[in-house]
C-alpha positions in Angstrom: 123.9 97.3 84.1 121.2 96.5 81.3 120.3 98.3 78.0 117.3 98.6 75.6 115.8 97.1 73.7 116.2 93.7 75.0 117.5 94.5 78.5 120.6 92.6 78.0 123.8 93.5 79.9 125.3 96.8 78.7 128.6 96.6 76.7 131.7 95.7 78.3 133.1 99.2 77.9 129.9 100.6 79.7 130.4 97.9 82.4 134.1 98.8 82.9 132.9 102.6 83.2 130.0 101.8 85.9 132.4 99.6 87.9 134.9 102.2 88.0 132.6 104.8 89.0 131.6 102.8 92.1 135.0 102.1 93.0 135.0 98.3 92.1 138.1 96.5 91.1 138.2 92.8 90.3 139.7 92.1 93.9 137.0 93.9 95.6 134.6 92.1 97.9 131.0 93.1 96.9 127.8 92.2 99.0 124.5 92.8 97.1 121.0 93.2 98.2 117.7 94.5 97.0 114.1 94.6 97.9 113.9 91.6 95.7 116.6 89.1 95.8 116.8 88.9 92.0 117.6 92.4 91.5 120.8 92.0 93.4 121.4 88.7 91.7 121.2 90.3 88.4 124.0 92.7 89.3 126.0 89.9 90.9 126.0 87.8 87.8 127.2 90.3 85.7 129.9 91.4 88.1 131.0 87.9 88.2 131.0 87.8 84.4 133.3 91.1 84.3 135.7 89.5 86.7 135.0 90.7 90.3 136.2 87.6 92.2 134.4 87.9 95.6 130.7 88.7 95.0 127.9 87.7 97.4 124.1 88.1 97.9 122.4 88.8 101.2 120.2 85.9 101.6 116.6 87.1 101.7 117.6 90.6 100.8 116.4 93.9 102.4 113.4 92.1 104.0 115.3 89.7 105.9 117.7 92.4 107.1 114.7 94.5 108.4 112.9 91.8 109.9 115.8 90.9 111.8 115.9 94.4 113.3 119.4 95.0 112.2 120.6 98.6 111.9 119.6 100.9 108.9 120.2 104.6 108.0 118.5 107.1 105.8 119.9 109.6 103.6 122.6 109.8 100.7 125.6 107.6 101.5 129.0 109.2 100.9 130.5 109.1 97.5 133.1 106.4 96.9 136.6 106.9 95.2 136.5 106.0 91.7 138.7 103.0 90.5 139.7 103.5 86.9 141.8 100.3 86.8 139.7 97.2 87.3 142.9 95.2 87.3 142.1 92.6 84.8 140.3 92.4 81.0 136.7 92.5 81.1 135.1 90.1 80.8 137.5 87.9 82.8 134.8 85.1 82.9 132.9 85.0 79.6 131.9 81.6 80.1 129.1 82.8 82.7 127.1 84.5 80.2 125.8 82.8 76.9 124.5 84.5 73.7 121.6 82.9 71.6 123.9 80.8 69.5 125.7 79.3 72.5 122.4 78.7 74.4 121.2 76.9 71.1 124.1 74.7 71.2 123.2 73.3 74.4 119.6 72.0 73.5 119.3 68.2 73.1 122.7 67.6 74.7 122.9 64.8 77.2 125.6 66.5 79.1 124.0 69.9 79.1 120.6 71.7 80.1 119.1 74.9 79.0 116.8 75.7 81.8 113.9 78.0 81.9 113.4 79.9 85.2 110.0 80.9 84.5 106.5 80.4 85.9 104.5 77.2 84.9 102.0 79.4 82.9 104.7 81.1 80.9 106.6 77.6 80.4 103.4 76.0 78.8 102.6 79.1 76.8 99.4 80.4 78.7 101.2 83.7 79.3 104.4 85.6 78.2 104.6 87.0 81.5 105.5 90.5 80.6 103.4 93.3 79.1 106.1 94.1 76.7 106.6 90.6 75.5 104.0 89.6 73.1 105.0 86.0 71.9 104.1 83.0 74.2 105.7 79.8 74.3 109.0 78.3 75.5 112.4 77.3 73.8 112.0 73.9 72.3 114.2 71.5 74.1 114.4 73.7 77.2 113.8 72.1 80.8 111.8 73.5 83.3 113.8 74.7 86.5 110.8 76.1 88.4 110.3 79.7 89.5 107.1 81.1 91.1 103.6 82.0 90.7 104.3 84.8 88.0 107.2 86.6 86.5 107.7 88.7 89.6 107.9 85.8 92.1 110.4 83.1 93.0 108.5 81.3 95.7 109.9 77.7 94.5 113.1 78.6 95.5 112.5 80.3 99.1 111.6 79.7 102.4 108.6 81.2 103.8 111.1 84.1 105.1 112.5 84.7 101.8 115.7 82.9 102.2 117.1 80.3 100.0 115.6 76.9 100.3 117.9 74.1 101.1 120.2 72.5 98.4 118.9 69.3 98.8 115.5 70.6 97.9 116.4 72.5 95.1 118.6 69.6 93.8 115.6 67.1 94.0 113.4 69.9 92.1 115.7 70.0 89.3 116.5 66.2 89.3 113.0 65.6 88.4 113.5 67.4 85.1 117.0 65.8 84.5 119.0 68.9 85.5 121.9 67.7 87.2 125.2 69.0 88.5 127.6 67.2 86.5 125.8 68.8 83.2 126.7 72.1 81.7 123.6 74.1 82.9 122.5 77.4 81.6 119.5 79.3 83.0 117.2 81.9 81.4 113.9 83.7 82.1 112.2 86.5 80.4 115.3 89.1 80.6 117.8 87.6 83.0 116.7 88.5 86.6 115.1 85.2 87.7 117.9 83.3 86.0 120.5 85.2 87.7 119.1 84.5 91.1 119.0 80.8 90.3 122.6 81.2 89.0 123.7 82.3 92.2 121.8 79.6 94.2 123.4 77.0 91.8 126.8 78.2 92.7 126.3 78.5 96.4 125.4 74.7 96.1 128.7 73.9 94.6 127.5 73.6 90.7 130.5 74.2 88.8 129.5 74.8 85.1 126.7 77.0 85.2 125.7 80.2 83.4 123.1 82.7 82.3 121.6 83.0 78.6 121.4 86.9 78.9 118.8 87.3 76.1 116.3 84.7 77.6 112.9 84.5 76.2 112.6 88.2 75.1 115.6 87.7 72.8 114.7 84.2 71.6 111.0 85.1 70.9 112.1 88.4 68.9 114.3 86.4 66.5 112.4 86.1 63.1 114.1 83.0 62.4 112.6 80.9 65.0 108.9 82.3 64.7 
């Protein structure tokens, strides 16, 4: 789903091939989970961009399922039948994923927010959050949407059991940074995982005009024009 060097999503042609290989069409219902919620969320957000209509996340991920004592299995699952015809042109929802120039266009607009889903130390420039990202700092004009203690945690959005906090809690957290549901809101992080989890939460909360800036801080800080 991602490609080097910036870990942005793969090309639309590669995405089409991947979905076909796994038997996924635009009208397939897909439920995603991972050991960390943001891994499933990254895939979910890209699938929605492609045009899969019904994509869902298991709240709390694998850990919640395991803690509930629900059935599990081991071994290699059976192969699925490929679906070469996705059914619609990819991307069917291009507005869900922004490039750098589109993200830049949101800055300083009263009716929009470019929202950093990075830890506070990342946001204030104490650390980049990643061993492979050297520049520290933040996109000038971005608003802090909260995240967690570091680049691998999202405690600000989770209950103690790892499930999503209430919509009221998250809305209040964002309102303090002038991030509101009537705005055009695009989330970003380092490379897209935390932003995708937040995007999925915003959708679940009924926010209509939300997206992910795919390149995030990694792409932005790599651009020689802004350094």
